[in-house]
Biopython code that builds the backbone (N, CA, C, O; Angstrom):
import numpy as np
from Bio.PDB.StructureBuilder import StructureBuilder

atoms = [
    (1, "MET", "N", (104.831, -96.829, -143.213)),
    (1, "MET", "CA", (103.670, -96.266, -142.551)),
    (1, "MET", "C", (103.523, -94.809, -142.994)),
    (1, "MET", "O", (104.512, -94.084, -143.104)),
    (2, "ASN", "N", (102.307, -94.395, -143.243)),
    (2, "ASN", "CA", (102.033, -93.029, -143.673)),
    (2, "ASN", "C", (102.016, -92.079, -142.489)),
    (2, "ASN", "O", (101.536, -92.423, -141.409)),
    (3, "ALA", "N", (102.545, -90.879, -142.702)),
    (3, "ALA", "CA", (102.559, -89.864, -141.655)),
    (3, "ALA", "C", (101.174, -89.249, -141.505)),
    (3, "ALA", "O", (100.428, -89.129, -142.477)),
    (4, "LEU", "N", (100.840, -88.864, -140.286)),
    (4, "LEU", "CA", (99.561, -88.213, -140.030)),
    (4, "LEU", "C", (99.624, -86.751, -140.450)),
    (4, "LEU", "O", (100.615, -86.068, -140.191)),
    (5, "LYS", "N", (98.566, -86.273, -141.098)),
    (5, "LYS", "CA", (98.491, -84.858, -141.474)),
    (5, "LYS", "C", (97.537, -84.106, -140.554)),
    (5, "LYS", "O", (97.608, -82.880, -140.468)),
    (6, "THR", "N", (96.645, -84.817, -139.865)),
    (6, "THR", "CA", (95.788, -84.225, -138.835)),
    (6, "THR", "C", (95.897, -85.089, -137.600)),
    (6, "THR", "O", (96.247, -86.266, -137.680)),
    (7, "LEU", "N", (95.593, -84.495, -136.447)),
    (7, "LEU", "CA", (95.702, -85.229, -135.189)),
    (7, "LEU", "C", (94.785, -84.604, -134.157)),
    (7, "LEU", "O", (94.713, -83.381, -134.043)),
    (8, "THR", "N", (94.080, -85.444, -133.403)),
    (8, "THR", "CA", (93.236, -84.979, -132.317)),
    (8, "THR", "C", (93.236, -86.014, -131.203)),
    (8, "THR", "O", (93.415, -87.206, -131.454)),
    (9, "ALA", "N", (93.037, -85.564, -129.989)),
    (9, "ALA", "CA", (92.834, -86.478, -128.864)),
    (9, "ALA", "C", (91.345, -86.799, -128.801)),
    (9, "ALA", "O", (90.507, -85.905, -128.914)),
    (10, "THR", "N", (91.019, -88.073, -128.621)),
    (10, "THR", "CA", (89.616, -88.478, -128.567)),
    (10, "THR", "C", (89.178, -88.865, -127.164)),
    (10, "THR", "O", (87.984, -89.006, -126.903)),
    (11, "GLY", "N", (90.120, -89.034, -126.275)),
    (11, "GLY", "CA", (89.834, -89.397, -124.887)),
    (11, "GLY", "C", (91.119, -89.844, -124.222)),
    (11, "GLY", "O", (92.180, -89.819, -124.845)),
    (12, "PRO", "N", (91.039, -90.256, -122.957)),
    (12, "PRO", "CA", (92.242, -90.702, -122.252)),
    (12, "PRO", "C", (92.926, -91.854, -122.989)),
    (12, "PRO", "O", (92.308, -92.884, -123.259)),
    (13, "ASP", "N", (94.189, -91.671, -123.305)),
    (13, "ASP", "CA", (95.037, -92.685, -123.939)),
    (13, "ASP", "C", (94.709, -92.954, -125.406)),
    (13, "ASP", "O", (95.197, -93.939, -125.960)),
    (14, "TRP", "N", (93.893, -92.107, -126.059)),
    (14, "TRP", "CA", (93.517, -92.323, -127.459)),
    (14, "TRP", "C", (93.730, -91.059, -128.285)),
    (14, "TRP", "O", (93.401, -89.954, -127.856)),
    (15, "ILE", "N", (94.295, -91.250, -129.494)),
    (15, "ILE", "CA", (94.391, -90.171, -130.465)),
    (15, "ILE", "C", (93.857, -90.690, -131.802)),
    (15, "ILE", "O", (93.762, -91.897, -132.028)),
    (16, "LEU", "N", (93.514, -89.752, -132.674)),
    (16, "LEU", "CA", (92.942, -90.063, -133.976)),
    (16, "LEU", "C", (93.575, -89.129, -134.990)),
    (16, "LEU", "O", (93.802, -87.955, -134.697)),
    (17, "GLY", "N", (93.860, -89.635, -136.168)),
    (17, "GLY", "CA", (94.446, -88.791, -137.199)),
    (17, "GLY", "C", (94.125, -89.287, -138.589)),
    (17, "GLY", "O", (93.614, -90.391, -138.777)),
    (18, "THR", "N", (94.438, -88.441, -139.566)),
    (18, "THR", "CA", (94.265, -88.797, -140.964)),
    (18, "THR", "C", (95.607, -88.687, -141.675)),
    (18, "THR", "O", (96.507, -87.971, -141.236)),
    (19, "THR", "N", (95.718, -89.412, -142.781)),
    (19, "THR", "CA", (96.911, -89.337, -143.615)),
    (19, "THR", "C", (96.565, -88.630, -144.921)),
    (19, "THR", "O", (95.391, -88.504, -145.269)),
    (20, "ALA", "N", (97.575, -88.172, -145.636)),
    (20, "ALA", "CA", (97.359, -87.532, -146.940)),
    (20, "ALA", "C", (96.752, -88.514, -147.939)),
    (20, "ALA", "O", (96.114, -88.103, -148.909)),
    (21, "GLU", "N", (96.949, -89.805, -147.703)),
    (21, "GLU", "CA", (96.405, -90.834, -148.588)),
    (21, "GLU", "C", (94.942, -91.140, -148.275)),
    (21, "GLU", "O", (94.298, -91.881, -149.017)),
    (22, "GLY", "N", (94.407, -90.579, -147.183)),
    (22, "GLY", "CA", (92.994, -90.744, -146.873)),
    (22, "GLY", "C", (92.660, -91.728, -145.771)),
    (22, "GLY", "O", (91.485, -91.974, -145.498)),
    (23, "GLN", "N", (93.665, -92.291, -145.139)),
    (23, "GLN", "CA", (93.400, -93.233, -144.056)),
    (23, "GLN", "C", (92.970, -92.505, -142.785)),
    (23, "GLN", "O", (93.434, -91.399, -142.509)),
    (24, "LEU", "N", (92.086, -93.128, -142.019)),
    (24, "LEU", "CA", (91.703, -92.664, -140.683)),
    (24, "LEU", "C", (92.311, -93.656, -139.701)),
    (24, "LEU", "O", (91.984, -94.843, -139.718)),
    (25, "ILE", "N", (93.202, -93.158, -138.844)),
    (25, "ILE", "CA", (93.982, -94.007, -137.951)),
    (25, "ILE", "C", (93.702, -93.619, -136.499)),
    (25, "ILE", "O", (93.670, -92.438, -136.155)),
    (26, "SER", "N", (93.500, -94.630, -135.654)),
    (26, "SER", "CA", (93.320, -94.426, -134.224)),
    (26, "SER", "C", (94.468, -95.121, -133.498)),
    (26, "SER", "O", (94.911, -96.196, -133.903)),
    (27, "TYR", "N", (94.939, -94.501, -132.432)),
    (27, "TYR", "CA", (96.009, -95.086, -131.635)),
    (27, "TYR", "C", (95.583, -95.123, -130.171)),
    (27, "TYR", "O", (95.051, -94.150, -129.635)),
    (28, "ASN", "N", (95.830, -96.270, -129.539)),
    (28, "ASN", "CA", (95.696, -96.390, -128.092)),
    (28, "ASN", "C", (97.102, -96.362, -127.527)),
    (28, "ASN", "O", (97.927, -97.213, -127.857)),
    (29, "ILE", "N", (97.378, -95.381, -126.673)),
    (29, "ILE", "CA", (98.714, -95.211, -126.105)),
    (29, "ILE", "C", (98.622, -95.484, -124.606)),
    (29, "ILE", "O", (98.028, -94.710, -123.855)),
    (30, "SER", "N", (99.217, -96.595, -124.186)),
    (30, "SER", "CA", (99.085, -96.987, -122.789)),
    (30, "SER", "C", (100.309, -96.646, -121.951)),
    (30, "SER", "O", (100.338, -96.935, -120.754)),
    (31, "GLY", "N", (101.312, -96.040, -122.561)),
    (31, "GLY", "CA", (102.504, -95.639, -121.814)),
    (31, "GLY", "C", (103.652, -95.388, -122.783)),
    (31, "GLY", "O", (103.508, -95.563, -123.993)),
    (32, "ALA", "N", (104.772, -94.982, -122.247)),
    (32, "ALA", "CA", (105.941, -94.701, -123.074)),
    (32, "ALA", "C", (106.346, -95.951, -123.849)),
    (32, "ALA", "O", (106.619, -96.995, -123.256)),
    (33, "GLY", "N", (106.383, -95.842, -125.167)),
    (33, "GLY", "CA", (106.763, -96.958, -126.010)),
    (33, "GLY", "C", (105.714, -98.051, -126.133)),
    (33, "GLY", "O", (105.988, -99.102, -126.712)),
    (34, "SER", "N", (104.526, -97.827, -125.602)),
    (34, "SER", "CA", (103.476, -98.838, -125.643)),
    (34, "SER", "C", (102.226, -98.267, -126.299)),
    (34, "SER", "O", (101.482, -97.506, -125.680)),
    (35, "TRP", "N", (102.000, -98.642, -127.563)),
    (35, "TRP", "CA", (100.844, -98.135, -128.293)),
    (35, "TRP", "C", (100.376, -99.178, -129.294)),
    (35, "TRP", "O", (101.130, -100.068, -129.686)),
    (36, "LYS", "N", (99.123, -99.053, -129.699)),
    (36, "LYS", "CA", (98.552, -99.944, -130.702)),
    (36, "LYS", "C", (97.833, -99.108, -131.750)),
    (36, "LYS", "O", (97.096, -98.181, -131.415)),
    (37, "ARG", "N", (98.049, -99.438, -133.020)),
    (37, "ARG", "CA", (97.499, -98.707, -134.160)),
    (37, "ARG", "C", (96.281, -99.444, -134.706)),
    (37, "ARG", "O", (96.292, -100.666, -134.853)),
    (38, "TYR", "N", (95.230, -98.682, -135.004)),
    (38, "TYR", "CA", (94.021, -99.225, -135.616)),
    (38, "TYR", "C", (93.698, -98.408, -136.860)),
    (38, "TYR", "O", (93.570, -97.186, -136.783)),
    (39, "GLN", "N", (93.567, -99.066, -137.996)),
    (39, "GLN", "CA", (93.191, -98.379, -139.221)),
    (39, "GLN", "C", (91.680, -98.476, -139.376)),
    (39, "GLN", "O", (91.142, -99.534, -139.703)),
    (40, "LEU", "N", (90.999, -97.346, -139.135)),
    (40, "LEU", "CA", (89.539, -97.336, -139.165)),
    (40, "LEU", "C", (88.979, -97.192, -140.575)),
    (40, "LEU", "O", (87.917, -97.739, -140.872)),
    (41, "ARG", "N", (89.666, -96.475, -141.438)),
    (41, "ARG", "CA", (89.252, -96.310, -142.829)),
    (41, "ARG", "C", (90.489, -96.350, -143.714)),
    (41, "ARG", "O", (91.551, -95.859, -143.333)),
    (42, "ASP", "N", (90.344, -96.944, -144.905)),
    (42, "ASP", "CA", (91.459, -97.050, -145.846)),
    (42, "ASP", "C", (91.588, -95.828, -146.744)),
    (42, "ASP", "O", (92.673, -95.536, -147.246)),
    (43, "SER", "N", (90.477, -95.106, -146.949)),
    (43, "SER", "CA", (90.502, -93.983, -147.882)),
    (43, "SER", "C", (89.391, -92.989, -147.560)),
    (43, "SER", "O", (88.593, -93.206, -146.648)),
    (44, "THR", "N", (89.351, -91.927, -148.300)),
    (44, "THR", "CA", (88.362, -90.828, -148.314)),
    (44, "THR", "C", (88.602, -89.748, -147.264)),
    (44, "THR", "O", (88.004, -88.678, -147.376)),
    (45, "TRP", "N", (89.419, -89.957, -146.275)),
    (45, "TRP", "CA", (89.617, -88.944, -145.235)),
    (45, "TRP", "C", (90.663, -87.905, -145.608)),
    (45, "TRP", "O", (90.927, -87.002, -144.814)),
    (46, "GLN", "N", (91.266, -88.002, -146.787)),
    (46, "GLN", "CA", (92.249, -87.008, -147.244)),
    (46, "GLN", "C", (91.596, -85.658, -147.503)),
    (46, "GLN", "O", (92.300, -84.655, -147.623)),
    (47, "ILE", "N", (90.280, -85.603, -147.591)),
    (47, "ILE", "CA", (89.583, -84.339, -147.873)),
    (47, "ILE", "C", (89.619, -83.378, -146.690)),
    (47, "ILE", "O", (89.318, -82.195, -146.848)),
    (48, "PHE", "N", (89.984, -83.868, -145.509)),
    (48, "PHE", "CA", (89.963, -83.012, -144.321)),
    (48, "PHE", "C", (91.322, -82.389, -144.051)),
    (48, "PHE", "O", (92.356, -83.054, -144.110)),
    (49, "ASP", "N", (91.296, -81.080, -143.750)),
    (49, "ASP", "CA", (92.530, -80.403, -143.367)),
    (49, "ASP", "C", (92.616, -80.187, -141.862)),
    (49, "ASP", "O", (93.672, -79.806, -141.357)),
    (50, "HIS", "N", (91.529, -80.421, -141.138)),
    (50, "HIS", "CA", (91.513, -80.396, -139.679)),
    (50, "HIS", "C", (90.609, -81.515, -139.193)),
    (50, "HIS", "O", (89.618, -81.852, -139.841)),
    (51, "LEU", "N", (90.955, -82.083, -138.056)),
    (51, "LEU", "CA", (90.158, -83.114, -137.415)),
    (51, "LEU", "C", (90.099, -82.781, -135.937)),
    (51, "LEU", "O", (91.124, -82.459, -135.337)),
    (52, "LEU", "N", (88.922, -82.853, -135.339)),
    (52, "LEU", "CA", (88.822, -82.593, -133.915)),
    (52, "LEU", "C", (87.755, -83.464, -133.288)),
    (52, "LEU", "O", (86.844, -83.945, -133.962)),
    (53, "SER", "N", (87.885, -83.660, -131.969)),
    (53, "SER", "CA", (86.939, -84.485, -131.231)),
    (53, "SER", "C", (86.761, -83.922, -129.827)),
    (53, "SER", "O", (87.743, -83.644, -129.139)),
    (54, "PRO", "N", (85.505, -83.752, -129.398)),
    (54, "PRO", "CA", (85.247, -83.378, -128.011)),
    (54, "PRO", "C", (85.069, -84.613, -127.129)),
    (54, "PRO", "O", (84.677, -84.490, -125.969)),
    (55, "GLY", "N", (85.354, -85.797, -127.666)),
    (55, "GLY", "CA", (85.199, -87.044, -126.931)),
    (55, "GLY", "C", (83.863, -87.699, -127.218)),
    (55, "GLY", "O", (83.105, -87.244, -128.075)),
    (56, "GLY", "N", (83.584, -88.758, -126.501)),
    (56, "GLY", "CA", (82.320, -89.451, -126.650)),
    (56, "GLY", "C", (82.105, -90.080, -128.013)),
    (56, "GLY", "O", (80.967, -90.377, -128.377)),
    (57, "GLY", "N", (83.178, -90.293, -128.782)),
    (57, "GLY", "CA", (83.055, -90.872, -130.112)),
    (57, "GLY", "C", (82.597, -89.895, -131.177)),
    (57, "GLY", "O", (82.283, -90.299, -132.296)),
    (58, "VAL", "N", (82.555, -88.619, -130.844)),
    (58, "VAL", "CA", (82.144, -87.582, -131.794)),
    (58, "VAL", "C", (83.397, -87.033, -132.476)),
    (58, "VAL", "O", (84.344, -86.617, -131.809)),
    (59, "TYR", "N", (83.393, -87.036, -133.814)),
    (59, "TYR", "CA", (84.499, -86.510, -134.603)),
    (59, "TYR", "C", (83.962, -85.473, -135.574)),
    (59, "TYR", "O", (82.867, -85.619, -136.116)),
    (60, "TYR", "N", (84.749, -84.424, -135.788)),
    (60, "TYR", "CA", (84.421, -83.403, -136.780)),
    (60, "TYR", "C", (85.586, -83.278, -137.743)),
    (60, "TYR", "O", (86.743, -83.207, -137.328)),
    (61, "GLY", "N", (85.278, -83.251, -139.024)),
    (61, "GLY", "CA", (86.288, -83.052, -140.050)),
    (61, "GLY", "C", (86.018, -81.758, -140.796)),
    (61, "GLY", "O", (84.912, -81.531, -141.286)),
    (62, "HIS", "N", (87.035, -80.912, -140.879)),
    (62, "HIS", "CA", (86.940, -79.644, -141.606)),
    (62, "HIS", "C", (87.504, -79.843, -142.998)),
    (62, "HIS", "O", (88.660, -80.235, -143.158)),
    (63, "HIS", "N", (86.694, -79.575, -143.996)),
    (63, "HIS", "CA", (87.080, -79.717, -145.403)),
    (63, "HIS", "C", (87.663, -78.401, -145.905)),
    (63, "HIS", "O", (87.324, -77.334, -145.393)),
    (64, "ARG", "N", (88.530, -78.473, -146.896)),
    (64, "ARG", "CA", (89.142, -77.270, -147.481)),
    (64, "ARG", "C", (88.112, -76.301, -148.060)),
    (64, "ARG", "O", (88.405, -75.116, -148.212)),
    (65, "ASP", "N", (86.912, -76.784, -148.384)),
    (65, "ASP", "CA", (85.865, -75.908, -148.918)),
    (65, "ASP", "C", (85.112, -75.174, -147.804)),
    (65, "ASP", "O", (84.085, -74.542, -148.054)),
    (66, "ASN", "N", (85.631, -75.264, -146.572)),
    (66, "ASN", "CA", (85.074, -74.628, -145.365)),
    (66, "ASN", "C", (83.792, -75.273, -144.865)),
    (66, "ASN", "O", (83.042, -74.652, -144.113)),
    (67, "SER", "N", (83.530, -76.505, -145.269)),
    (67, "SER", "CA", (82.412, -77.243, -144.680)),
    (67, "SER", "C", (82.916, -78.029, -143.474)),
    (67, "SER", "O", (84.109, -78.303, -143.349)),
    (68, "MET", "N", (81.992, -78.382, -142.596)),
    (68, "MET", "CA", (82.313, -79.179, -141.413)),
    (68, "MET", "C", (81.428, -80.419, -141.431)),
    (68, "MET", "O", (80.204, -80.312, -141.512)),
    (69, "ARG", "N", (82.050, -81.601, -141.354)),
    (69, "ARG", "CA", (81.325, -82.870, -141.355)),
    (69, "ARG", "C", (81.375, -83.491, -139.968)),
    (69, "ARG", "O", (82.352, -83.323, -139.239)),
    (70, "HIS", "N", (80.320, -84.207, -139.609)),
    (70, "HIS", "CA", (80.150, -84.797, -138.285)),
    (70, "HIS", "C", (80.110, -86.322, -138.407)),
    (70, "HIS", "O", (79.436, -86.858, -139.287)),
    (71, "TYR", "N", (80.828, -87.015, -137.527)),
    (71, "TYR", "CA", (80.875, -88.476, -137.502)),
    (71, "TYR", "C", (80.670, -88.961, -136.076)),
    (71, "TYR", "O", (80.975, -88.252, -135.117)),
    (72, "LEU", "N", (80.152, -90.170, -135.947)),
    (72, "LEU", "CA", (79.937, -90.773, -134.638)),
    (72, "LEU", "C", (80.522, -92.180, -134.633)),
    (72, "LEU", "O", (80.200, -93.009, -135.485)),
    (73, "ASP", "N", (81.382, -92.429, -133.661)),
    (73, "ASP", "CA", (81.961, -93.747, -133.430)),
    (73, "ASP", "C", (81.329, -94.261, -132.134)),
    (73, "ASP", "O", (81.667, -93.790, -131.048)),
    (74, "ILE", "N", (80.429, -95.210, -132.246)),
    (74, "ILE", "CA", (79.668, -95.691, -131.088)),
    (74, "ILE", "C", (80.586, -96.149, -129.958)),
    (74, "ILE", "O", (80.328, -95.849, -128.792)),
    (75, "ASN", "N", (81.649, -96.869, -130.290)),
    (75, "ASN", "CA", (82.615, -97.297, -129.292)),
    (75, "ASN", "C", (84.004, -96.896, -129.764)),
    (75, "ASN", "O", (84.677, -97.685, -130.428)),
    (76, "PRO", "N", (84.446, -95.686, -129.436)),
    (76, "PRO", "CA", (85.720, -95.185, -129.964)),
    (76, "PRO", "C", (86.951, -95.893, -129.397)),
    (76, "PRO", "O", (88.067, -95.644, -129.854)),
    (77, "CYS", "N", (86.768, -96.752, -128.431)),
    (77, "CYS", "CA", (87.911, -97.435, -127.801)),
    (77, "CYS", "C", (87.993, -98.913, -128.169)),
    (77, "CYS", "O", (88.680, -99.680, -127.495)),
    (78, "ASP", "N", (87.290, -99.323, -129.244)),
    (78, "ASP", "CA", (87.351, -100.733, -129.631)),
    (78, "ASP", "C", (88.269, -100.985, -130.825)),
    (78, "ASP", "O", (88.544, -102.140, -131.151)),
    (79, "GLY", "N", (88.750, -99.923, -131.487)),
    (79, "GLY", "CA", (89.649, -100.088, -132.623)),
    (79, "GLY", "C", (88.975, -100.655, -133.859)),
    (79, "GLY", "O", (89.659, -101.086, -134.787)),
    (80, "ARG", "N", (87.655, -100.663, -133.890)),
    (80, "ARG", "CA", (86.908, -101.216, -135.019)),
    (80, "ARG", "C", (86.246, -100.094, -135.808)),
    (80, "ARG", "O", (86.021, -98.999, -135.291)),
    (81, "ASN", "N", (85.937, -100.388, -137.074)),
    (81, "ASN", "CA", (85.339, -99.364, -137.920)),
    (81, "ASN", "C", (83.869, -99.624, -138.237)),
    (81, "ASN", "O", (83.237, -98.808, -138.908)),
    (82, "ASP", "N", (83.318, -100.726, -137.776)),
    (82, "ASP", "CA", (81.944, -101.069, -138.142)),
    (82, "ASP", "C", (80.887, -100.264, -137.394)),
    (82, "ASP", "O", (79.696, -100.380, -137.685)),
    (83, "ASP", "N", (81.312, -99.455, -136.441)),
    (83, "ASP", "CA", (80.360, -98.620, -135.696)),
    (83, "ASP", "C", (80.633, -97.127, -135.901)),
    (83, "ASP", "O", (80.173, -96.298, -135.116)),
    (84, "LEU", "N", (81.374, -96.790, -136.947)),
    (84, "LEU", "CA", (81.694, -95.399, -137.289)),
    (84, "LEU", "C", (80.810, -94.970, -138.459)),
    (84, "LEU", "O", (80.881, -95.547, -139.544)),
    (85, "THR", "N", (79.981, -93.961, -138.232)),
    (85, "THR", "CA", (79.048, -93.526, -139.274)),
    (85, "THR", "C", (79.069, -92.017, -139.448)),
    (85, "THR", "O", (79.297, -91.266, -138.500)),
    (86, "GLY", "N", (78.828, -91.597, -140.664)),
    (86, "GLY", "CA", (78.688, -90.175, -140.956)),
    (86, "GLY", "C", (77.346, -89.677, -140.452)),
    (86, "GLY", "O", (76.326, -90.349, -140.603)),
    (87, "GLN", "N", (77.353, -88.499, -139.854)),
    (87, "GLN", "CA", (76.144, -87.905, -139.310)),
    (87, "GLN", "C", (75.696, -86.687, -140.107)),
    (87, "GLN", "O", (74.770, -85.979, -139.711)),
    (88, "GLY", "N", (76.358, -86.452, -141.229)),
    (88, "GLY", "CA", (75.965, -85.350, -142.095)),
    (88, "GLY", "C", (76.888, -84.150, -141.993)),
    (88, "GLY", "O", (77.904, -84.169, -141.299)),
    (89, "THR", "N", (76.503, -83.119, -142.701)),
    (89, "THR", "CA", (77.260, -81.875, -142.738)),
    (89, "THR", "C", (76.715, -80.911, -141.701)),
    (89, "THR", "O", (75.516, -80.634, -141.674)),
    (90, "VAL", "N", (77.586, -80.402, -140.854)),
    (90, "VAL", "CA", (77.192, -79.419, -139.839)),
    (90, "VAL", "C", (76.884, -78.088, -140.515)),
    (90, "VAL", "O", (75.874, -77.448, -140.224)),
    (91, "ASP", "N", (77.770, -77.683, -141.421)),
    (91, "ASP", "CA", (77.625, -76.433, -142.153)),
    (91, "ASP", "C", (78.323, -76.607, -143.498)),
    (91, "ASP", "O", (79.451, -77.099, -143.548)),
    (92, "ALA", "N", (77.683, -76.219, -144.563)),
    (92, "ALA", "CA", (78.211, -76.459, -145.908)),
    (92, "ALA", "C", (79.392, -75.576, -146.283)),
    (92, "ALA", "O", (80.218, -75.983, -147.101)),
    (93, "ASP", "N", (79.501, -74.366, -145.705)),
    (93, "ASP", "CA", (80.615, -73.508, -146.105)),
    (93, "ASP", "C", (80.947, -72.397, -145.121)),
    (93, "ASP", "O", (81.645, -71.452, -145.489)),
    (94, "GLY", "N", (80.479, -72.477, -143.900)),
    (94, "GLY", "CA", (80.660, -71.377, -142.963)),
    (94, "GLY", "C", (81.810, -71.492, -141.994)),
    (94, "GLY", "O", (81.961, -70.625, -141.133)),
    (95, "TRP", "N", (82.637, -72.534, -142.096)),
    (95, "TRP", "CA", (83.733, -72.723, -141.140)),
    (95, "TRP", "C", (85.030, -72.210, -141.744)),
    (95, "TRP", "O", (85.753, -72.961, -142.399)),
    (96, "ILE", "N", (85.329, -70.922, -141.524)),
    (96, "ILE", "CA", (86.510, -70.312, -142.135)),
    (96, "ILE", "C", (87.672, -70.153, -141.155)),
    (96, "ILE", "O", (88.695, -69.564, -141.502)),
    (97, "GLN", "N", (87.524, -70.669, -139.943)),
    (97, "GLN", "CA", (88.589, -70.559, -138.952)),
    (97, "GLN", "C", (89.834, -71.298, -139.447)),
    (97, "GLN", "O", (89.737, -72.293, -140.165)),
    (98, "THR", "N", (90.986, -70.800, -139.056)),
    (98, "THR", "CA", (92.228, -71.441, -139.463)),
    (98, "THR", "C", (92.715, -72.450, -138.435)),
    (98, "THR", "O", (93.613, -73.239, -138.729)),
    (99, "LEU", "N", (92.142, -72.442, -137.236)),
    (99, "LEU", "CA", (92.525, -73.403, -136.205)),
    (99, "LEU", "C", (91.271, -73.792, -135.441)),
    (99, "LEU", "O", (90.511, -72.931, -134.999)),
    (100, "LEU", "N", (91.062, -75.073, -135.291)),
    (100, "LEU", "CA", (89.914, -75.591, -134.576)),
    (100, "LEU", "C", (90.394, -76.530, -133.487)),
    (100, "LEU", "O", (91.339, -77.291, -133.697)),
    (101, "SER", "N", (89.759, -76.488, -132.328)),
    (101, "SER", "CA", (90.137, -77.388, -131.248)),
    (101, "SER", "C", (88.918, -77.738, -130.404)),
    (101, "SER", "O", (87.895, -77.055, -130.449)),
    (102, "ALA", "N", (89.046, -78.790, -129.651)),
    (102, "ALA", "CA", (87.991, -79.218, -128.731)),
    (102, "ALA", "C", (88.659, -79.868, -127.540)),
    (102, "ALA", "O", (89.760, -80.405, -127.665)),
    (103, "GLN", "N", (88.027, -79.831, -126.409)),
    (103, "GLN", "CA", (88.546, -80.474, -125.214)),
    (103, "GLN", "C", (87.942, -81.868, -125.103)),
    (103, "GLN", "O", (86.721, -82.004, -125.029)),
    (104, "PRO", "N", (88.781, -82.911, -125.088)),
    (104, "PRO", "CA", (88.248, -84.267, -124.967)),
    (104, "PRO", "C", (87.428, -84.438, -123.686)),
    (104, "PRO", "O", (87.650, -83.762, -122.681)),
    (105, "ALA", "N", (86.490, -85.350, -123.760)),
    (105, "ALA", "CA", (85.621, -85.724, -122.639)),
    (105, "ALA", "C", (84.615, -84.648, -122.307)),
    (105, "ALA", "O", (84.110, -84.603, -121.186)),
    (106, "THR", "N", (84.307, -83.769, -123.264)),
    (106, "THR", "CA", (83.262, -82.773, -123.023)),
    (106, "THR", "C", (81.933, -83.220, -123.606)),
    (106, "THR", "O", (80.921, -82.540, -123.440)),
    (107, "VAL", "N", (81.930, -84.360, -124.288)),
    (107, "VAL", "CA", (80.700, -84.967, -124.813)),
    (107, "VAL", "C", (80.594, -86.356, -124.199)),
    (107, "VAL", "O", (81.575, -87.098, -124.152)),
    (108, "THR", "N", (79.408, -86.700, -123.730)),
    (108, "THR", "CA", (79.223, -88.046, -123.191)),
    (108, "THR", "C", (78.055, -88.716, -123.835)),
    (108, "THR", "O", (77.742, -89.860, -123.508)),
]
sb = StructureBuilder()
sb.init_structure("model")
sb.init_model(0)
sb.init_chain("A")
sb.init_seg("    ")
for serial, (resi, resn, name, xyz) in enumerate(atoms, 1):
    if name == "N":
        sb.init_residue(resn, " ", resi, " ")
    sb.init_atom(name, np.array(xyz, "f"), 0.0, 1.0, " ", f" {name:<3s}", serial, name[0])
structure = sb.get_structure()
């Protein structure tokens, strides 16, 4: 299994991360030692050095070129990838922060 290079909480009992190989992985954690892994994408997510989510299926990926990309997962708790779509670039090169965060469940 590939190690996660980015990690964000997407809502209660859910986390999302990317691997250096480009996979987008979601985990449902229902308790100590009880979790389920969902591979949402097989590739292309290696371009992000930060990943964050304010909840509601909204994901933001920060690229090394300082751009910010926006994604929407219609049902972030189904473990499926057929409802995950790119929503475009938020900003092409203006995100120079070294740390980005969001509070889950602030988007509905």
